[in-house]
C-alpha positions in Angstrom: 0.0 4.1 31.4 3.7 3.6 32.1 4.4 0.2 30.6 7.2 -1.6 28.8 5.1 -3.2 26.1 8.0 -5.2 24.7 8.5 -7.1 28.0 5.7 -9.1 29.8 2.8 -6.8 30.0 -0.2 -8.0 28.0 -1.7 -5.1 26.0 -5.0 -4.6 24.2 -4.2 -3.3 20.7 -6.8 -2.1 18.2 -5.2 -1.9 14.8 -7.3 -0.2 12.2 -6.3 -0.3 8.5 -8.9 1.3 6.3 -7.5 -0.5 3.2 -7.1 -4.0 4.6 -3.5 -4.3 3.2 -1.6 -7.6 3.8 1.4 -6.3 5.7 -0.6 -4.5 8.4 -2.3 -7.8 9.1 1.1 -9.5 9.6 1.8 -7.0 12.4 -1.4 -7.8 14.1 -0.7 -11.5 13.9 2.7 -11.1 15.4 1.5 -9.0 18.3 -1.2 -11.7 19.0 1.5 -14.4 18.7 3.3 -12.7 21.5 0.3 -12.9 23.7 -1.3 -9.5 23.3 -5.0 -9.1 22.6 -5.5 -7.7 19.1 -8.6 -6.5 17.3 -7.7 -5.8 13.6 -10.3 -3.7 11.6 -10.6 -2.9 8.0 -13.3 -1.5 5.7 -14.9 -4.4 4.0 -16.9 -2.2 1.6 -13.7 -0.7 0.1 -13.2 -3.1 -2.7 -11.0 -0.8 -4.7 -7.8 -2.1 -3.0 -6.6 -5.7 -2.8 -7.0 -7.3 0.6 -4.6 -9.4 2.6 -5.4 -12.7 4.4 -8.3 -11.6 6.6 -8.9 -14.9 8.2 -7.8 -14.8 11.9 -6.3 -18.3 11.8 -5.8 -20.6 14.6 -4.0 -19.0 17.5 -3.9 -21.2 20.6 -4.8 -18.2 22.9 -7.6 -17.0 20.6 -6.5 -13.5 21.1 -6.7 -12.2 17.5 -9.9 -11.0 15.9 -9.9 -9.6 12.3 -13.2 -7.8 11.4 -14.3 -6.2 8.1 -16.6 -3.4 8.9 -19.6 -2.4 6.7 -21.5 0.8 6.5 -25.2 1.3 5.5 -24.5 3.4 2.4 -22.8 2.9 -0.9 -19.0 3.5 -0.9 -17.3 4.7 -4.0 -13.7 5.7 -3.5 -13.6 8.1 -6.3 -17.0 9.8 -5.9 -16.7 13.3 -4.5 -20.4 13.3 -3.6 -20.7 10.1 -1.7 -17.2 9.4 -0.4 -17.2 11.7 2.6 -20.5 10.3 4.0 -19.2 6.8 3.8 -15.9 7.8 5.4 -17.7 9.3 8.3 -19.9 6.2 8.7 -16.8 4.1 8.8 -15.2 6.3 11.4 -18.3 5.9 13.6 -18.1 2.2 13.2 -14.5 2.2 14.3 -15.4 4.4 17.2 -18.0 1.9 18.4 -15.4 -0.8 18.3 -13.0 1.3 20.3 -15.6 1.8 22.9 -16.6 -1.8 23.2 -13.0 -3.3 22.9 -11.5 -0.7 25.3 -7.9 -0.9 23.9 -4.8 0.4 25.5 -3.4 1.4 22.1 -5.1 2.4 18.9 -2.9 2.2 15.8 -4.8 3.7 12.8 -3.6 3.6 9.1 -4.8 4.7 5.7 -7.9 6.4 7.3 -9.6 9.3 5.5 -9.2 12.3 7.8 -12.9 12.7 8.6 -12.9 9.1 9.9 -9.5 9.5 11.6 -10.9 12.5 13.5 -13.8 10.4 14.8 -11.5 7.5 15.8 -9.0 9.7 17.5 -11.7 11.3 19.6 -13.1 7.9 20.6 -9.6 6.8 21.7 -9.2 9.9 23.8 -12.6 9.3 25.4 -11.6 5.7 26.4 -8.2 7.0 27.6 -6.4 4.9 25.0 -3.1 6.0 23.4 -3.7 7.0 19.7 -0.9 6.3 17.1 -1.4 7.9 13.7 0.2 5.6 11.1 1.2 8.2 8.5 0.9 6.3 5.2 -0.1 9.2 2.9 -0.2 13.0 3.1 -3.9 13.1 2.7 -4.3 16.9 2.1 -1.9 16.7 -0.8 -3.8 13.8 -2.3 -7.0 15.8 -2.1 -5.4 18.7 -3.9 -4.1 16.3 -6.6 -7.4 14.5 -7.2 -9.6 17.5 -7.1 -7.2 19.5 -9.2 -8.0 17.1 -12.0 -11.7 16.9 -11.4 -13.0 20.1 -9.7 -10.2 22.6 -9.8 -12.3 25.3 -8.1 -12.7 23.1 -5.0 -9.2 21.8 -4.8 -7.7 24.8 -3.0 -10.5 25.1 -0.5 -10.7 21.4 0.2 -6.9 21.1 0.4 -6.7 23.9 2.9 -9.4 22.4 5.1 -7.8 18.9 5.1 -4.4 20.3 5.7 -5.7 22.0 8.9 -7.4 18.8 9.9 -4.4 16.7 9.2 -2.0 18.9 11.1 -4.3 18.9 14.1 -4.7 15.2 14.1 -1.0 14.6 13.9 -0.3 17.1 16.7 -2.9 15.5 19.0 -1.7 11.9 18.4 0.4 10.3 21.1 2.7 8.9 18.4 3.1 9.3 14.7 4.6 6.4 12.7 6.0 7.7 9.4 6.8 5.4 6.5 9.5 7.6 5.0 12.0 10.3 6.3 10.2 12.9 4.2 7.0 12.2 6.1 8.8 12.5 9.4 10.2 15.9 8.4 6.8 17.1 7.3 5.2 16.0 10.7 7.8 18.0 12.7 7.5 20.9 10.3 3.8 20.9 11.1 4.6 21.1 14.8 4.5 17.5 16.0 6.9 17.0 18.9 9.9 15.2 17.5 10.0 12.8 20.4 6.6 11.5 19.2 7.6 11.0 15.6 9.0 7.6 14.6 10.1 6.3 11.1 9.3 2.7 10.3 9.3 1.9 6.6 6.6 -0.3 5.2 7.3 -3.9 4.4 5.5 -6.8 2.7 4.3 -10.1 4.0 7.1 -12.6 3.2 4.8 -15.6 3.8 2.1 -14.2 1.4 4.3 -13.7 -1.6 7.1 -16.2 -2.5 9.2 -16.6 -5.6 7.6 -19.0 -8.0 8.6 -20.7 -11.2 7.3 -18.9 -14.3 5.8 -22.2 -15.5 3.0 -22.5 -13.0 -0.7 -23.3 -12.9 -1.7 -19.6 -13.3 0.7 -18.8 -16.1 -0.3 -21.8 -18.0 -4.0 -21.0 -17.6 -3.4 -17.5 -19.0 -1.1 -18.6 -21.8 2.0 -16.7 -20.7 4.2 -19.5 -19.4 6.2 -19.3 -22.6 6.0 -15.6 -23.3 8.2 -12.8 -22.0 5.7 -11.1 -19.7 5.7 -7.7 -18.2 3.1 -7.2 -15.4 1.5 -4.4 -13.4 -0.4 -5.6 -10.3 -2.4 -3.6 -7.8 -4.5 -0.5 -7.7 -4.4 1.7 -10.8 -5.7 5.0 -9.7 -5.5 8.7 -10.5 -2.0 9.1 -9.0 -0.7 6.4 -11.5 0.1 6.7 -15.1 -1.9 4.2 -17.2 -0.8 5.9 -20.4 2.7 4.5 -19.7 1.3 1.0 -19.8 -0.4 1.7 -23.1 2.9 3.0 -24.6 4.6 -0.2 -23.4 1.9 -2.4 -24.9 2.2 -0.7 -28.2 6.0 -1.3 -28.2 5.5 -5.0 -27.3 3.4 -5.3 -30.4 6.7 -5.0 -32.3 8.3 -7.8 -30.3 7.8 -11.5 -30.9 6.3 -13.5 -28.1 6.1 -10.7 -25.5 3.1 -9.4 -23.6 1.8 -7.1 -20.8 -0.6 -8.3 -18.1 -2.3 -5.6 -16.0 -4.0 -7.1 -12.8 -5.7 -4.0 -11.5 -8.8 -2.1 -10.7 -9.6 1.6 -10.4 -10.1 4.6 -12.7 -6.7 4.0 -14.3 -7.7 0.5 -15.2 -11.0 1.8 -16.6 -9.1 4.3 -18.7 -6.7 1.7 -20.0 -9.6 -0.6 -21.0 -11.2 2.2 -23.0 -8.0 3.3 -24.7 -6.4 0.0 -25.5 -9.0 -1.3 -28.0 -6.4 -1.1 -30.8 -3.8 -3.1 -29.0 -3.8 -6.8 -30.0 -5.4 -9.0 -27.3 -2.4 -11.4 -27.3 -0.2 -8.5 -26.3 -2.3 -6.7 -23.6 -4.4 -8.6 -21.0 -6.5 -6.7 -18.4 -7.6 -8.7 -15.4 -9.3 -7.9 -12.1 -7.7 -8.5 -8.7 -6.8 -12.2 -8.3 -7.4 -14.4 -5.2 -5.0 -13.6 -2.4 -3.8 -17.2 -2.3 -2.8 -17.0 -6.0 -0.6 -13.9 -5.8 2.7 -15.8 -5.8 1.7 -17.6 -8.9 0.4 -14.4 -10.6 3.7 -12.5 -10.0 5.7 -15.6 -10.7 4.2 -15.6 -14.2 6.0 -12.3 -14.9 9.5 -11.7 -16.1 9.5 -8.0 -15.1 7.2 -6.2 -12.8 6.2 -2.5 -13.2 5.3 0.2 -10.6 4.0 3.7 -11.6 3.5 7.0 -9.8 2.7 10.4 -11.2 5.3 13.1 -10.9 2.9 15.3 -9.0 2.1 12.4 -6.5 5.7 11.9 -5.4 5.4 14.0 -2.3 2.4 12.4 -0.7 2.5 8.6 -1.6 4.9 5.7 -1.6 3.7 2.8 -3.7 3.7 -0.3 -1.4 3.4 -2.7 -4.4 7.1 -2.3 -4.9 7.7 -4.2 -1.7 5.4 -7.0 -2.7 7.4 -7.2 -6.0 10.6 -7.6 -3.9 9.0 -10.7 -2.2 8.2 -12.2 -5.6 11.9 -12.2 -6.6 11.4 -10.4 -9.9 13.2 -7.4 -11.4 11.2 -4.3 -11.7 10.8 -1.0 -13.5 9.7 1.9 -11.4 8.4 5.0 -13.1 8.3 7.6 -10.4 9.8 11.0 -9.5 13.3 11.0 -8.0 12.0 12.6 -4.8 9.8 9.6 -4.0 11.0 7.3 -1.3 10.3 4.2 -3.4 13.1 5.3 -5.7 15.5 5.3 -2.8 14.4 1.8 -1.7 14.7 0.3 -5.2 18.2 1.8 -5.7 19.2 0.8 -2.2 18.1 -2.8 -2.9 19.6 -2.9 -6.4 16.3 -4.4 -7.5 15.5 -2.7 -10.8 15.5 0.3 -13.1 14.1 3.7 -12.3 12.7 5.9 -15.0 10.8 9.2 -15.3 7.0 9.0 -15.2 6.9 11.9 -17.6 8.7 10.1 -20.5 7.2 7.0 -21.9 10.2 6.4 -24.0 12.3 5.9 -20.9 10.0 3.1 -19.7 10.1 1.5 -23.2 13.9 1.8 -23.2 14.2 0.1 -19.8 11.8 -2.7 -21.0 14.0 -3.2 -24.1 17.1 -3.4 -21.9 15.7 -6.0 -19.6 14.4 -8.1 -22.5 17.9 -8.2 -24.0 19.8 -8.7 -20.8 18.9 -11.9 -18.9 22.0 -11.6 -16.6 20.8 -8.1 -15.5 17.3 -9.5 -14.8 18.7 -12.3 -12.8 20.8 -9.9 -10.7 17.9 -7.6 -10.0 15.6 -10.5 -9.1 18.1 -12.0 -6.7 18.7 -8.6 -5.1 15.0 -8.0 -4.7 14.3 -11.1 -2.7 17.5 -10.8 -0.7 16.4 -7.3 0.3 13.0 -8.6 1.3 14.5 -11.4 3.4 16.8 -8.8 5.2 14.3 -6.1 5.8 10.8 -7.7 6.1 11.3 -9.9 9.2 8.1 -9.3 11.1 9.6 -10.2 14.5 12.1 -7.4 14.1 9.5 -5.0 12.8 7.1 -5.8 15.7 10.0 -5.1 18.1 10.3 -1.6 16.7 6.6 -1.0 17.1 6.5 -2.3 20.7 9.5 -0.1 21.5 7.7 3.0 20.2 4.6 2.0 22.0 6.5 1.9 25.3 8.0 5.3 24.6 4.6 7.0 24.3 
């Protein structure tokens, strides 16, 4: 299949994003806008992560379909017992779509490895090129999660998934890495360097825009006249909810300040159980908000917060940081220095970076930003400017089309 995909050839793309994140959908829309036929899949039963705009919209050519796939069994992201069975069922559902859609290219992201294995084999059977969008080092995540739940199994499961992950990457026609560290790992694992491409994640500029703090959502939640810190997104095992609790307790000593946590996941459950002594006017816990309200939600904040455990720095990059940039708000990132998100925040000049292992550093950064409106304004301006420079979907799509042509 020798084609220059960035010229006039019309290509059939199957884009599979297990999570249903907003920014992957923007790529599918742009590919379809250019005349390519695109089937975008996501796991509709995975409600533990916030979804993007999953409506296909009105394209004149009608060449974009966005489908949420379901499986016949209960899916629980954090259940060791049932998770793998649901992952396999989702992989089979994707394989069926690959067979019926007959794509030229399959681009697959955020897939559990058991499901990714099934999808890759289906693509090979249909003679489609398979591109592994390397969003997370899955085997390291397994070791991290099981190390806290079932330490006896973490070594065996980690070794199994490392072998599987290495094999899937090596058999892929292309590997899209979201950070240089991931690209180095892929080549260290034996992937041919000519098939490894680094394209950093982005956020959907049209989905999140800077908003006035005094908006309908902030007034409805009583924070339009308060200094508001906010955490928004998944709060899972690789995050540090205890840092948010420490911040909330500090804010109890500050007049007219609060923390809103818009999150779901085990970290949110932990925070709910352990924050009973924090005054309700200081800490508010909310579930995911409607996608069309995200700009207002983030606009209600004065400072946004992102968290990542020090042990998770090698295998995950928190994409919420990029959504925060679009909102045009300063941020505090508590993450290990080795994590690529730290590089991005410092490159953009968009906020303060602190250790995830020292709650006093987070509290100190919060205090500094409360007391320094000029610094907040500079970080906020830098954040949106970086988003405007770096998140142009036409430029990003050009890069993907170029790598597709090379494979």
